[in-house]
KEKE-591306 format. One line per 10 residues: their letters; for each residue x, y, z of C-alpha. Coordinates in steps of 0.05 Angstrom, whole numbers, padded with zeros to 5 digits. Layout:
residues N
a> X,Y,Z  ...
end
This chain:
residues 193
mksnsfwtip> 00000,00000,00000  00026,00068,-00018  -00015,00121,00018  -00033,00127,00093  -00087,00182,00085  -00161,00163,00093  -00191,00222,00055  -00167,00206,-00015  -00209,00211,-00078  -00214,00134,-00085
nilslyrivi> -00237,00126,-00013  -00289,00181,-00022  -00315,00147,-00084  -00321,00082,-00046  -00356,00118,00011  -00404,00148,-00039  -00425,00078,-00062  -00436,00057,00011  -00474,00120,00030  -00519,00119,-00032
fpfifylilt> -00538,00046,-00019  -00603,00061,00021  -00626,00110,-00031  -00617,00061,-00089  -00650,00008,-00047  -00708,00056,-00037  -00712,00066,-00113  -00718,-00009,-00122  -00772,-00017,-00069  -00813,00040,-00099
qqeflfsifi> -00806,00011,-00169  -00769,00071,-00197  -00731,00034,-00250  -00709,00094,-00291  -00678,00130,-00231  -00648,00064,-00207  -00614,00054,-00274  -00583,00124,-00269  -00556,00115,-00198  -00532,00044,-00207
tislvtdild> -00494,00067,-00269  -00462,00124,-00227  -00443,00072,-00174  -00413,00026,-00227  -00373,00083,-00258  -00347,00105,-00190  -00327,00033,-00177  -00282,00035,-00240  -00256,00104,-00223  -00236,00090,-00150
gwiartfklq> -00191,00032,-00170  -00161,00067,-00229  -00147,00131,-00190  -00118,00092,-00132  -00070,00052,-00176  -00051,00110,-00222  -00037,00160,-00168  -00011,00110,-00117  -00066,00123,-00067  -00078,00051,-00049
teigakldsw> -00093,00038,00025  -00113,-00021,00067  -00176,00016,00088  -00189,00035,00015  -00188,-00038,-00006  -00237,-00056,00050  -00283,00003,00034  -00284,-00018,-00040  -00300,-00089,-00021  -00358,-00066,00022
adlgtyilaf> -00382,-00020,-00032  -00376,-00077,-00083  -00416,-00122,-00038  -00472,-00071,-00032  -00472,-00057,-00106  -00479,-00132,-00122  -00535,-00140,-00073  -00572,-00081,-00104  -00560,-00107,-00174  -00585,-00177,-00158
laiyifkwsd> -00647,-00149,-00124  -00662,-00101,-00181  -00653,-00155,-00233  -00703,-00198,-00195  -00752,-00141,-00185  -00748,-00106,-00254  -00720,-00156,-00303  -00736,-00227,-00279  -00782,-00243,-00337  -00724,-00232,-00385
ikphsmilvl> -00673,-00269,-00341  -00715,-00328,-00317  -00705,-00372,-00378  -00629,-00363,-00369  -00629,-00362,-00293  -00588,-00425,-00281  -00521,-00389,-00297  -00542,-00332,-00252  -00556,-00381,-00195  -00489,-00415,-00207
ffvfwlvsyl> -00452,-00348,-00205  -00490,-00327,-00143  -00472,-00391,-00106  -00398,-00384,-00120  -00399,-00309,-00105  -00435,-00323,-00038  -00387,-00379,-00022  -00327,-00334,-00034  -00355,-00281,00013  -00375,-00331,00067
yvfykfrgli> -00308,-00365,00063  -00267,-00301,00070  -00311,-00280,00129  -00302,-00349,00161  -00227,-00353,00150  -00207,-00280,00162  -00266,-00252,00201  -00281,-00199,00150  -00271,-00174,00079  -00200,-00168,00057
glhtymfklt> -00205,-00139,-00014  -00167,-00189,-00057  -00182,-00147,-00121  -00153,-00199,-00169  -00146,-00182,-00242  -00201,-00232,-00260  -00249,-00201,-00210  -00234,-00131,-00234  -00252,-00152,-00304  -00314,-00186,-00276
gyfqggfivy> -00335,-00119,-00247  -00325,-00086,-00315  -00362,-00141,-00353  -00419,-00149,-00304  -00425,-00074,-00294  -00429,-00066,-00369  -00483,-00120,-00372  -00524,-00086,-00317  -00519,-00018,-00349  -00537,-00048,-00417
lflfgfqpiv> -00595,-00088,-00387  -00627,-00028,-00354  -00615,00022,-00409  -00625,-00021,-00473  -00653,-00089,-00453  -00632,-00161,-00445  -00576,-00188,-00490  -00563,-00263,-00476  -00492,-00265,-00502  -00470,-00208,-00457
fyfaliwgti> -00506,-00241,-00398  -00473,-00308,-00409  -00403,-00280,-00420  -00406,-00235,-00357  -00432,-00291,-00313  -00387,-00347,-00337  -00327,-00301,-00329  -00352,-00280,-00261  -00361,-00353,-00239  -00289,-00370,-00258
acieeiiiia> -00264,-00308,-00221  -00303,-00330,-00158  -00272,-00400,-00162  -00203,-00368,-00168  -00217,-00325,-00106  -00240,-00385,-00066  -00176,-00422,-00084  -00134,-00361,-00066  -00170,-00353,00002  -00155,-00427,00016
llrepktnvk> -00081,-00416,00000  -00071,-00352,00040  -00046,-00359,00111  -00062,-00288,00131  -00106,-00232,00102  -00076,-00200,00041  -00104,-00144,-00002  -00095,-00129,-00076  -00074,-00199,-00098  -00062,-00202,-00173
glywvlknhs> -00088,-00273,-00182  -00077,-00346,-00170  -00015,-00350,-00214  00021,-00300,-00170  -00004,-00331,-00105  00022,-00399,-00128  00088,-00368,-00150  00097,-00336,-00082  00074,-00399,-00047  00126,-00441,-00083
knt> 00181,-00390,-00065  00162,-00395,00009  00162,-00472,00013
end
């Protein structure tokens, strides 16, 4: 980690996503799909920006990685709920891959909570790409409609990324943030044995 300051732009963007969570939840509950689509898009864009700014300007912090993980968790919960409330008729015939992704995603979160007593913010390359692909799918879904090929690609990629994270969590002996991926963990693991 490079920076020790809490009030950095990336941390503020992550905090925004956490603070806006109740409002976006309210939009879902009150069936305001158009406003939901605007605010979830803003949250997804800030998710991309916080990581990019942190890496580019060397503003990465332990707390920032954890804030980003909590914000990601909230955004995923909102997205799953909104898909169920607003778009389930489109998704239902293709729901098996969504259920598969959700199971592996949930297992990765439960496993990290069990093993390390909280979120650690692995931020693997595969999961960063998952965020881009699935964020793109969510924006496309709510602004333009359901596109099966985008849906399957985003969820298959995401499922593989979750499996990678589960394996990484199993291999880690202590909490570690900003892990590049399984290849690097195995490479470090073999050096240490």
